[in-house]
Structures are given as structure tokens and as C-alpha cells.
C-alpha positions in Angstrom: -7.4 2.9 4.1 -6.4 3.9 0.6 -9.2 2.9 -1.8 -8.4 4.7 -5.0 -5.3 6.3 -6.5 -5.1 8.6 -9.5 -1.8 9.5 -11.1 -1.0 11.8 -14.0 2.4 13.1 -15.1 4.4 11.1 -12.5 7.3 9.1 -14.0 5.7 6.6 -16.5 2.1 7.4 -15.6 -0.4 9.3 -17.7 -4.0 9.6 -16.5 -3.8 6.3 -14.5 -6.4 5.2 -12.0 -6.1 2.2 -9.7 -8.9 1.0 -7.3 -7.6 -0.8 -4.3 -9.1 -3.5 -2.0 -7.9 -4.4 1.5 -5.4 -6.8 -0.1 -4.1 -5.9 -3.6 -1.4 -7.6 -5.6 0.5 -5.8 -8.4 2.2 -8.1 -10.8 4.3 -7.7 -14.0 7.7 -8.0 -15.6 10.7 -5.9 -14.8 10.4 -2.2 -15.8 6.6 -2.6 -16.1 6.0 0.2 -13.5 5.3 -1.6 -10.3 7.8 0.3 -8.2 6.7 3.6 -9.8 3.2 2.9 -8.4 4.7 2.5 -4.9 6.8 5.6 -5.4 3.6 7.6 -6.1 2.1 6.4 -2.8 5.3 7.3 -1.0 5.3 10.8 -2.5 1.8 11.4 -1.3 2.7 10.2 2.2 5.8 12.5 2.2 3.9 15.5 1.1 1.6 15.1 4.1 4.5 15.3 6.6 7.3 17.3 4.8 7.8 20.3 2.6 8.0 19.7 -1.1 11.8 19.8 -1.3 12.2 17.2 1.5 9.4 15.1 0.1 11.0 14.6 -3.3 14.6 14.3 -2.0 14.2 10.7 -0.8 12.5 9.5 -3.9 14.2 7.3 -6.5 15.8 9.6 -9.0 16.4 13.3 -9.2 13.4 15.6 -8.6 13.2 16.5 -12.3 13.1 12.8 -13.2 9.8 12.4 -11.3 8.0 14.3 -14.0 6.8 12.2 -17.0 9.1 12.2 -20.0 7.2 12.8 -23.3 8.4 13.2 -26.9 8.1 17.0 -26.5 10.0 17.0 -23.2 9.3 16.7 -19.5 5.7 17.4 -18.3 5.3 20.5 -16.2 2.9 19.1 -13.6 2.3 16.0 -11.5 -1.3 15.5 -10.5 -2.1 13.0 -7.7 -5.4 12.1 -6.1 -6.2 9.6 -3.4 -9.6 8.5 -2.0 -9.3 7.2 1.6 -11.3 5.9 4.5 -10.0 7.4 7.7 -10.5 6.3 11.3 -13.7 7.6 12.9 -11.8 8.8 16.0 -8.6 11.0 15.7 -6.2 11.8 18.6 -3.4 14.4 18.3 0.0 14.4 20.1 -1.4 16.6 22.8 -4.2 14.2 23.8 -7.1 15.9 22.1 -9.5 13.3 20.8 -12.3 14.1 18.3 -15.0 11.9 16.7 -15.3 12.5 13.0 -18.7 13.0 11.3 -17.4 12.1 7.8 -14.8 9.4 7.1 -14.7 9.1 3.3 -12.4 11.8 1.7 -10.7 12.6 -1.5 -7.4 14.4 -1.5 -6.0 16.2 -4.6 -2.6 17.8 -5.1 -0.8 19.2 -8.1 3.0 19.8 -8.2 4.3 22.2 -10.8 7.8 23.1 -12.1 8.1 26.8 -11.9 11.0 29.0 -13.0 11.7 31.3 -10.1 14.8 32.9 -11.7 16.3 32.5 -15.1 17.6 29.0 -15.4 16.4 28.0 -11.9 13.4 25.9 -11.3 11.6 24.9 -8.1 8.8 22.5 -7.5 5.8 24.1 -5.9 2.2 23.2 -5.0 -0.2 24.6 -7.7 -3.4 23.0 -6.4 -4.6 21.3 -3.3 -8.1 20.2 -2.2 -9.8 17.9 0.3 -13.4 16.9 -0.7 -16.0 14.7 1.0 -17.1 11.6 -0.8 -20.9 11.4 -0.6 -22.7 8.2 0.2 -24.4 8.1 -3.2 -21.1 8.7 -5.0 -19.1 6.1 -3.0 -18.4 3.4 -5.7 -15.9 1.7 -3.4 -18.4 1.1 -0.7 -21.0 -0.2 -3.2 -18.4 -2.6 -4.7 -17.0 -3.9 -1.4 -20.5 -4.5 0.0 -19.4 -3.9 3.6 -21.3 -5.5 6.5 -23.8 -3.6 8.6 -21.3 -3.6 11.5 -18.5 -2.2 9.3 -20.8 0.6 8.0 -21.9 1.5 11.5 -18.3 1.6 12.8 -16.4 3.2 9.9 -18.6 4.6 7.1 -19.9 8.1 8.1 -21.4 10.5 5.6 -22.5 13.9 7.1 -20.6 16.7 5.4 -21.2 17.9 1.9 -18.9 20.9 1.7 -15.1 20.7 1.1 -12.6 21.1 3.8 -9.9 22.6 1.6 -10.0 24.2 -1.8 -7.7 26.3 -4.1 -9.3 29.6 -5.2 -8.3 32.3 -7.6 -8.7 35.7 -5.9 -7.7 39.2 -7.0 -4.7 39.1 -4.7 -3.6 35.8 -6.3 -4.0 32.0 -5.8 -5.2 31.1 -2.3 -5.7 28.0 -0.3 -9.0 28.2 1.6 -9.3 26.0 4.7 -13.1 25.9 5.4 -14.8 25.8 8.7 -14.4 22.4 10.6 -15.2 23.0 14.2 -13.0 26.1 14.0 -13.3 29.1 11.8 -11.7 28.7 8.5 -8.6 30.6 7.2 -6.8 31.5 4.0 -3.2 31.0 3.0 -1.4 32.3 -0.1 -0.7 29.7 -2.8 1.1 31.6 -5.5 4.5 30.2 -4.4 3.7 27.4 -2.0 6.6 25.1 -1.2 4.6 22.9 1.2 1.1 21.4 1.3 -1.6 22.7 3.6 -1.9 19.2 5.0 1.8 19.5 6.1 0.9 22.4 8.4 -2.1 20.7 10.1 -0.3 19.3 13.2 -3.2 19.1 15.7 -7.0 18.4 15.9 -7.9 22.0 15.4 -9.2 21.0 12.0 -10.0 17.3 12.9 -10.9 16.0 9.4 -7.7 17.4 7.8 -5.6 16.1 10.7 -7.2 12.6 10.4 -6.3 12.6 6.7 -2.8 13.7 7.4 -2.4 11.0 10.0 -3.7 8.3 7.6 -1.2 9.3 4.9 1.6 9.6 7.4 1.2 5.9 8.3 1.5 4.6 4.8 4.6 2.4 4.8 6.8 1.3 2.0 9.0 -1.6 3.1 12.3 -2.3 1.3 13.7 -4.9 3.7 17.4 -5.4 3.6 18.5 -8.8 5.0 22.0 -7.4 5.8 20.5 -4.8 8.1 17.9 -7.2 9.5 20.7 -9.4 10.8 22.4 -6.6 12.8 21.6 -6.0 16.5 19.7 -2.7 17.2 21.1 -0.1 19.6 19.2 0.5 22.8 18.2 4.0 21.5 16.7 2.7 18.2 13.2 3.7 17.3 10.3 1.3 18.3 8.6 1.9 14.9 9.9 -0.5 12.2 12.1 1.3 9.7 11.6 0.8 5.9 14.8 -1.2 5.7 14.0 -3.2 8.9 17.3 -2.2 10.5 15.7 -1.8 14.0 13.7 -5.1 13.9 15.2 -6.4 17.2 14.3 -3.2 19.0 10.7 -3.3 17.7 10.3 -6.9 18.8 11.6 -6.2 22.3 9.3 -3.2 22.6 6.3 -5.3 21.5 7.1 -7.9 24.1 7.4 -5.3 26.9 4.1 -3.7 25.9 2.0 -6.9 25.4 3.4 -9.4 28.0 1.2 -10.5 30.9 1.6 -13.2 33.6 -0.3 -15.7 31.4 1.6 -14.7 28.3 5.2 -13.8 29.3 6.2 -13.3 25.6 3.2 -11.2 24.7 2.5 -10.9 21.0 5.8 -12.6 20.2 4.0 -15.9 20.8 1.5 -15.0 18.0 4.4 -14.0 15.7 6.3 -17.2 16.3 3.1 -19.3 15.7 2.5 -17.6 12.4 6.2 -18.0 11.5 6.1 -21.7 12.3 3.2 -22.2 9.9 5.3 -20.7 7.1 8.7 -22.0 8.2 8.2 -25.3 10.1 10.5 -26.0 13.0 10.5 -22.5 14.7 9.3 -22.9 18.3 10.4 -19.7 20.1 11.4 -16.1 19.4 13.6 -14.1 21.7 14.3 -10.4 21.5 16.3 -9.2 24.5 18.7 -6.4 25.5 22.3 -7.5 25.8 23.6 -5.7 28.9 27.3 -5.6 27.9 26.8 -4.1 24.4 23.5 -2.3 25.1 22.0 -3.7 21.9 18.8 -5.6 21.2 19.4 -9.1 19.7 17.1 -11.7 18.1 17.3 -15.4 18.6 15.1 -18.1 17.1 14.8 -21.5 18.8 14.2 -24.5 16.6 12.4 -27.8 17.4 15.6 -29.4 18.5 15.9 -26.7 21.2 19.0 -25.0 19.8 18.9 -21.2 19.5 20.2 -19.4 16.5 21.0 -15.7 16.3 19.8 -13.4 13.6 23.4 -13.4 12.1 22.9 -16.9 10.8 19.1 -16.9 10.0 18.3 -17.1 6.3 17.2 -14.0 4.3 13.7 -15.3 3.7 13.1 -16.1 7.3 14.1 -12.6 8.4 11.9 -11.0 5.7 8.9 -13.0 6.8 9.6 -12.2 10.4 9.7 -8.5 9.7 6.4 -8.6 7.8 4.7 -10.5 10.6 6.1 -8.1 13.2 4.6 -5.1 11.5 1.3 -6.8 10.9 1.1 -7.9 14.6 2.1 -4.5 15.9 -1.1 -3.1 17.7 0.3 0.4 17.2 0.5 0.1 13.4 -2.2 1.5 11.1 -2.6 2.3 7.5 -1.2 0.9 4.2 1.7 -1.5 3.9 3.5 -1.7 0.5 6.2 -4.2 0.0 7.9 -5.7 -3.1 8.4 -9.3 -3.8 7.3 -10.8 -0.5 8.0 -14.3 -1.8 11.7 -13.7 -2.0 13.5 -16.3 0.1 10.3 -18.3 0.8 10.0 -21.8 -0.4 7.6 -22.0 -3.4 5.4 -24.5 -1.5 4.9 -21.9 1.3 4.2 -18.9 -0.9 0.5 -19.5 -1.2 0.1 -19.9 2.6 2.1 -16.7 3.1 -0.3 -14.8 0.9 -3.3 -16.3 2.6 -2.0 -15.4 6.1 -1.3 -11.8 5.0 -4.8 -11.5 3.5 -6.3 -12.9 6.7 -4.6 -10.2 8.8 -6.2 -7.2 7.0 -9.7 -5.9 7.7 -12.3 -7.3 5.3 -15.3 -4.9 5.1 -17.7 -7.6 4.0 -16.8 -10.0 6.8 -16.6 -7.5 9.6 -18.9 -8.3 12.6 -20.1 -6.7 15.8 -17.8 -9.1 17.7 -14.7 -7.9 15.9 -12.4 -5.6 17.8 -12.4 -2.1 16.4 -8.8 -1.7 15.3 -7.1 0.9 13.2 -7.7 0.2 9.5 -4.8 -1.3 7.6 -4.3 -3.2 4.4 -1.5 -4.6 2.1 -0.4 -3.8 -1.4 2.4 -6.0 -2.8 4.2 -6.8 -6.0 4.5 -10.5 -6.7 4.3 -13.3 -9.3 1.1 -14.2 -11.1 1.0 -17.8 -10.1 -0.1 -17.2 -6.5 -1.9 -13.9 -7.0 -4.7 -15.1 -9.2 -6.9 -15.9 -6.3 -10.7 -15.4 -5.8 -12.0 -11.9 -6.4 -11.5 -10.9 -2.7 -8.0 -10.1 -3.8 -7.5 -7.4 -6.5 -4.7 -8.2 -8.9 -3.3 -5.6 -11.4 -1.0 -6.3 -14.4 1.1 -3.4 -15.7 1.2 -3.4 -19.5 2.3 -0.6 -21.8 2.2 1.9 -18.9 -1.4 1.0 -17.9 -2.8 -1.3 -15.2 -5.2 -4.0 -16.2 -7.2 -6.6 -14.2 -6.9 -10.3 -15.2 -9.9 -12.5 -15.3 -10.8 -16.1 -15.9 -13.4 -16.6 -18.6 -13.6 -19.7 -20.8 -15.6 -17.7 -23.3 -12.7 -15.4 -23.8 -10.9 -18.1 -25.7 -13.5 -19.9 -27.9 -11.2 -22.9 -28.6 -10.5 -23.6 -25.0 -13.3 -26.2 -24.5 -12.4 -27.9 -27.8 -8.8 -28.4 -26.6 -9.9 -29.7 -23.2 -8.8 -26.7 -21.0 -10.7 -26.7 -17.8 -9.9 -23.0 -17.2 -8.9 -20.4 -19.8 -7.9 -16.9 -18.9 -7.9 -13.9 -21.1 -5.5 -11.6 -19.4 -7.0 -8.2 -20.1 -10.7 -8.9 -20.6 -13.3 -6.8 -18.7 -13.9 -8.2 -15.2 -17.4 -8.7 -14.0 -17.2 -9.1 -10.3 -18.2 -6.9 -7.3 -14.6 -5.7 -6.7 -14.2 -4.3 -10.2 -14.8 -0.5 -10.2 -13.3 0.4 -13.5 -13.9 -1.1 -17.0 -10.8 -2.5 -18.7 -10.5 -2.8 -22.4 -8.8 -6.0 -23.6 -6.0 -5.4 -26.2 -5.2 -8.0 -28.8 -4.9 -11.4 -27.2 -1.4 -12.4 -26.3 -1.9 -16.1 -25.7 -3.3 -19.2 -27.2 -4.1 -22.7 -26.0 -1.5 -25.3 -26.7 -2.7 -28.6 -28.3 0.0 -30.6 -26.7 -0.3 -29.1 -23.2 -3.9 -28.0 -23.0 -3.7 -26.6 -19.4 -1.2 -23.9 -20.3 -1.4 -20.5 -21.9 1.7 -19.2 -23.6 2.4 -16.2 -25.8 1.3 -16.5 -29.4 3.8 -13.8 -30.4 6.1 -11.5 -28.6 7.1 -8.0 -29.6 9.5 -5.6 -27.9 6.6 -3.6 -26.4 4.8 -6.7 -25.0 5.5 -8.2 -21.6 6.9 -11.7 -21.5 3.8 -13.7 -20.5 3.7 -17.1 -18.8 0.7 -17.9 -16.8 0.5 -21.4 -15.2 -2.9 -23.0 -14.8 -3.2 -25.8 -12.3 0.2 -24.9 -10.8 2.3 -25.7 -13.9 4.5 -23.3 -15.8 5.5 -23.1 -19.5 
């Protein structure tokens, strides 16, 4: 579970910090930086499983464009840091299973542009560290107020020494892997083109391997309805691709792994029940292998008993089906990032969709002894403000002038609100006083005022080129 992200020098970010809860919504206008935040998460995930050249190749833009543009030119370094909560038990591909003694970690990595030959630059790793987060320093745990059962199952604080550091030695810069069950080792860091985490492929160093596995399972979904419609070949992967192109194969595999005599469709019954709550009329979901073409195909049966193939199902239905499939996959773990989950969903059903997604993630404060111990997972999405301003169990960030702010609802923030009859007034960037707020936020000049003629609305008092178009509806109405 990713709990904190720090970014400096990456695209539009400069010394940015974002604290995350199990369900986090990122909202804002176009070009506000929402996608760049997801790109930073994707880059971290790539660095854990690929060398630097491969990690940056699949990012949006050229490798040089990943570095922040400043008036004096491109920055030389990208600094990223992530604080995570890893699973207390780790298992490597060879079957070795190890119980961890410490599950709260902080990972730091710095990428630097270096001129290897005149006129030729390469991106190399300049710094890397994995540090333990001590109990007394764990602000996330204090803010989330986890239950006793959650603390017992997931929060473990034993180690005080780092697992990985970058040291300056007479022979040059060195990555020091410290003892962790096995004797530590050193690796040269003067021209590193891959992270140390990338080289940890088994449980020989269990805590580093657990961190690598956690970051490896961070998923960024960019679902393409055109690909969701197509059948999947019999040889397709059973792990959902970022574009959803193998959705039919994943559903068929889930059915085969979870079916039983009492539940012939397995987990597909749960998926179709959730889908029916969001899109009424869906009664059955089929994902079968077509013998003639050797392709997996999807069919939805409606209340009138007529089946419809994925080729004629609407874009919104397919997107929701893909999200529910991933969240019901017992093999899935880790972070899910997806943009604009409300696309193609009827406005009346958007709030229910958000509520269902929020219910599917682990809540540390509500976790009980009777809950099944499942791999930690949570959601981070970009969306519209109307349905994201929910109670404080959901963290909502608003990008503005390259920084992320937390909205709040405070009548006192707008003194004239009561006089004009507004039941709820919201100052968009005021400091938030609730248990989930870990960072103080300074409110810039107020962007909105209360309308005399329509007292329940906030609308911009003035708009400049560098301000986001702001329209926040109170009581479900828009300006």
C-alpha cells in the first residue's frame, strides 16, 4: 500500500508531497498535472522491475522531457520517494516464503542526466536508499487510526537500521545492501543504469524483495473500449493488461479458478451482481473459449434473457466491467490508478460507483479479526469534484499552479455564507482539520464567492490565465 509520494524535478513537479489513503481521488482541470502524478507512480514501478532505459521508454514523452523544465533549462535530477506498507509475508517465484519483521518502509531514488561522452547523455541512478519507518515516526498510522486487528496483522516495527544506502567511498560511489538474514554486499554506483531493487529477484533479502513485489504490482489502467470489445486469444495473459485487451481471458481464468459445485460461475457471480447494481438489467456474465477460433469471448445476458457479445456492449459498461474484474481478482494486490472512472457511466450512477470502489479496498480503521487477511490494495483515481467531495475517509486532492491541495468544507471560511443563507460553504484550499490530513495546506487568495441569487452555489469571483476554471456544486447543482 502506497501511503506517501514525494516528487521533485519530474515533469511539472517541484518538491511535491502527496499523502494517500486507501481510496484517493485526484481532481482538477485539463493540464493541471493529474496524469503526471500517475506517471510518477508508473516510473517508480518500472524502476523496480526494469533497467533505467527500459523504465523511461514506455513513459509519455521522450526521456529528456521527464525532467522538469525551468527558466534556466531542464533540471539535472529527478528525485522520487515513496512510503509503503508491504505484506507481512513474502513468497518468491521459487516457493520460498518468509515472514517480515518490519512492514513500513521508505524508498528513495534519484535519477540524473550524465554526459558519458561529448554530446551524449544517459540517465543513471545517482542515489538509492531503503529505510525503515519507525513506529514513533509513522504519521500515516497515527492519522489513519488503524484498528487493533489491523495493527496486529500488518503493522510491524522491529528494525531500526536501513536495508539499502548509497555511500561515498575512496573507490567511488557505492550501493550498500545491509544484512537482512543474509550477509550484506556492495555494488558500484558511479555509473548505475539500473536500481538495486531491480536486481533483487528472490527472498534472499526478504524486505527488499517484498518492496520490489509491492511496487511491481502498482497498476495504471488506461482502458481502451475498442480493445475491450475484441476477443482474447487462448494464449493471452491471465493478468489484466493496462489497456484491458485481454479482459475475456482474465474473466475465463477467474471462473476456472474460483468455480465450485455450488457456484459454477465462481467469482463471476459477484462481478455480475456488482455490475447489475451500477447498470441495472444485467443478469449473467459469460466468458468462454470459442473452440473454432480458439478465442475467449464475453457475453452479457440482460433481464429479458437475450445475450449480447462484447462487440455491441457500450463503452461505459465495458470500462466498469474491467474495473470490477480487477478488484474481484483474488490474485491482485497493490495500487490501482485509473483516470476518469466515470466516463460512460450515467451521472445518477457515478456516486454509487465510487461508493462500491471505496468499499472494495481495505480500511485500516474498520479492519476486524473476522476479516480475511488479503493482499493490501487501494485505489487512486482522477475524477470530477461533484462526486469526490465525500466524508474524510476519502482523500481528495486538487491540482492548482503545479501543487496539490486538499479541499475542505468550513462555513467560517466564507464569513458571508450564513448571511446569504448557504447551508454549506467550502473554501477550496483552506487547511484541513481532520484525522486524514497529514500535511498543512496554505490557502491562496479565495477564488469564489457566494451568489445572492443562487445561495447554494460557489462560483469564481475572477478568473486569470493561471487559475483553474472552478465550478463546485453544492447540493448536487452546478453553476
